[in-house]
C-alpha positions as CSV (number, residue, x, y, z in Angstrom):
1,L,71.4,86.8,116.8
2,K,69.1,87.9,119.6
3,G,71.1,89.1,122.5
4,K,74.5,88.9,120.7
5,V,76.8,91.9,120.8
6,A,78.5,93.2,117.7
7,I,80.9,96.0,116.9
8,V,81.0,97.3,113.3
9,T,83.8,99.8,112.6
10,G,83.3,102.2,109.7
11,S,79.5,101.6,109.9
12,P,77.8,104.8,108.9
13,R,77.5,104.0,105.2
14,S,78.1,101.4,102.5
15,I,79.1,97.9,103.4
16,G,79.5,98.7,107.1
17,A,76.0,100.2,107.2
18,G,74.5,97.1,105.5
19,I,76.2,94.8,107.9
20,A,75.2,96.7,111.0
21,L,71.6,97.0,109.9
22,E,71.4,93.3,109.1
23,L,72.9,92.4,112.5
24,A,70.3,94.7,114.2
25,K,67.4,93.3,112.1
26,R,68.4,89.8,113.4
27,G,68.3,91.0,117.0
28,A,72.0,91.8,117.8
29,N,73.0,94.8,120.0
30,V,75.2,96.8,117.8
31,C,78.0,99.4,118.5
32,L,78.3,101.6,115.4
33,N,81.6,103.3,114.9
34,T,82.1,106.4,112.7
35,A,84.8,109.0,112.4
36,Q,82.2,111.7,111.8
37,N,79.1,112.5,113.8
38,E,76.7,110.5,111.6
39,K,73.6,109.3,113.4
40,Q,71.3,108.4,110.6
41,L,71.9,104.6,110.8
42,L,71.5,104.7,114.6
43,T,68.0,106.2,114.0
44,V,67.1,103.6,111.5
45,I,68.2,100.8,113.8
46,K,66.3,102.2,116.8
47,Q,63.1,102.3,114.6
48,L,63.3,98.6,114.2
49,Q,61.9,98.2,117.7
50,N,62.8,94.5,117.8
51,G,64.3,94.4,121.3
52,N,67.8,95.1,120.2
53,K,69.9,98.2,121.3
54,A,72.4,100.3,119.4
55,I,75.0,102.9,120.3
56,I,77.3,105.0,118.3
57,V,80.9,105.7,119.1
58,Q,82.6,108.6,117.3
59,A,86.2,107.6,117.0
60,N,88.8,108.2,114.3
61,H,91.1,105.2,113.8
62,R,94.1,107.6,113.4
63,Q,93.8,108.2,117.1
64,V,95.6,105.5,119.1
65,D,92.9,105.4,121.8
66,A,90.0,104.8,119.4
67,P,90.0,101.0,119.7
68,D,89.9,101.1,123.5
69,R,87.1,103.8,123.5
70,I,85.0,101.7,121.1
71,V,85.3,98.5,123.1
72,E,84.8,100.3,126.5
73,A,81.6,101.9,125.2
74,T,80.4,98.6,123.9
75,V,81.0,96.8,127.2
76,K,79.5,99.7,129.2
77,A,76.3,99.6,127.0
78,F,75.8,95.9,126.6
79,G,77.8,94.0,129.2
80,P,81.2,92.3,129.4
81,K,80.8,90.0,126.4
82,I,81.3,90.7,122.6
83,D,80.2,88.1,120.1
84,I,81.0,89.7,116.7
85,L,83.7,92.2,115.6
86,V,83.5,93.5,112.1
87,N,86.7,95.5,111.1
88,N,85.3,97.5,108.2
89,A,86.7,101.0,108.6
90,A,89.0,102.1,105.8
91,V,90.2,105.1,103.9
92,L,90.8,105.6,100.2
93,F,93.8,107.3,98.7
94,S,94.5,108.9,95.3
95,K,97.6,110.9,94.9
96,P,100.6,110.7,92.6
97,L,103.6,109.1,94.2
98,Q,105.8,112.2,93.9
99,K,103.2,114.2,95.9
100,T,102.6,111.6,98.6
101,T,103.8,112.7,102.0
102,P,104.8,110.6,105.0
103,D,101.6,111.8,106.7
104,D,99.5,110.5,103.7
105,F,101.1,107.1,104.0
106,A,100.7,107.1,107.8
107,A,97.0,108.0,107.5
108,I,96.3,105.0,105.3
109,F,98.4,102.6,107.3
110,D,96.9,103.7,110.6
111,V,93.3,103.1,109.5
112,N,93.6,100.3,107.0
113,V,96.3,98.2,108.7
114,S,96.9,99.2,112.3
115,A,93.3,99.8,113.3
116,P,91.9,96.3,112.6
117,L,94.8,94.8,114.7
118,L,94.3,97.2,117.6
119,V,90.5,96.9,117.7
120,T,90.9,93.1,117.7
121,K,93.4,93.4,120.5
122,A,91.1,95.6,122.5
123,A,88.1,93.3,122.0
124,Q,89.9,90.0,122.5
125,P,89.5,89.9,126.3
126,Y,85.7,90.2,125.9
127,L,85.1,87.9,122.9
128,R,82.8,85.1,123.9
129,A,83.4,81.7,122.4
130,P,82.5,81.1,119.6
131,G,83.1,84.7,118.8
132,R,83.6,85.9,115.3
133,I,86.1,88.4,113.9
134,I,85.3,89.5,110.4
135,N,87.9,91.7,108.5
136,I,86.5,93.4,105.4
137,S,88.9,94.3,102.6
138,S,88.5,95.8,99.2
139,V,89.1,94.5,95.7
140,G,91.9,97.1,95.9
141,A,93.8,94.6,98.0
142,R,94.1,92.4,94.9
143,Q,94.1,94.9,92.1
144,G,95.4,98.5,91.9
145,F,93.2,101.2,90.4
146,E,94.9,104.2,89.0
147,T,92.5,106.6,90.8
148,L,92.6,104.8,94.1
149,A,96.2,104.1,94.7
150,M,99.6,105.9,94.7
151,H,100.4,106.1,91.1
152,L,103.2,107.5,88.9
């Protein structure tokens, strides 16, 4: 993956961190995206010293300009081509249905549904053939868990 450019949303921990680190180990230049100011993974990737580069873009996917800011920062740092987009950012939710507010629902929908579409839309003009778009989901997409879903 030497010289390839990748964006990994939701990359400061867990699956996103593992994916971003593996891409970096294989030589890809990686744009890390986090909603918080978490720089530990960026430090780890820079310590690889294998010729790749990494940046971090703090952007919350509830903000409509987040996808454009992530892509613009990637293109500015690594040039006008993107090879890999990993839509990994997501939020969990646990609240009884009767206590669920419209803002609760909007928060989940914005991050888990709208964001992957909007990041893909922002990145599409820069995707180099044969680019890859990888959408990460949870087992929660197939099975509801009482503590991680709206429940009665």
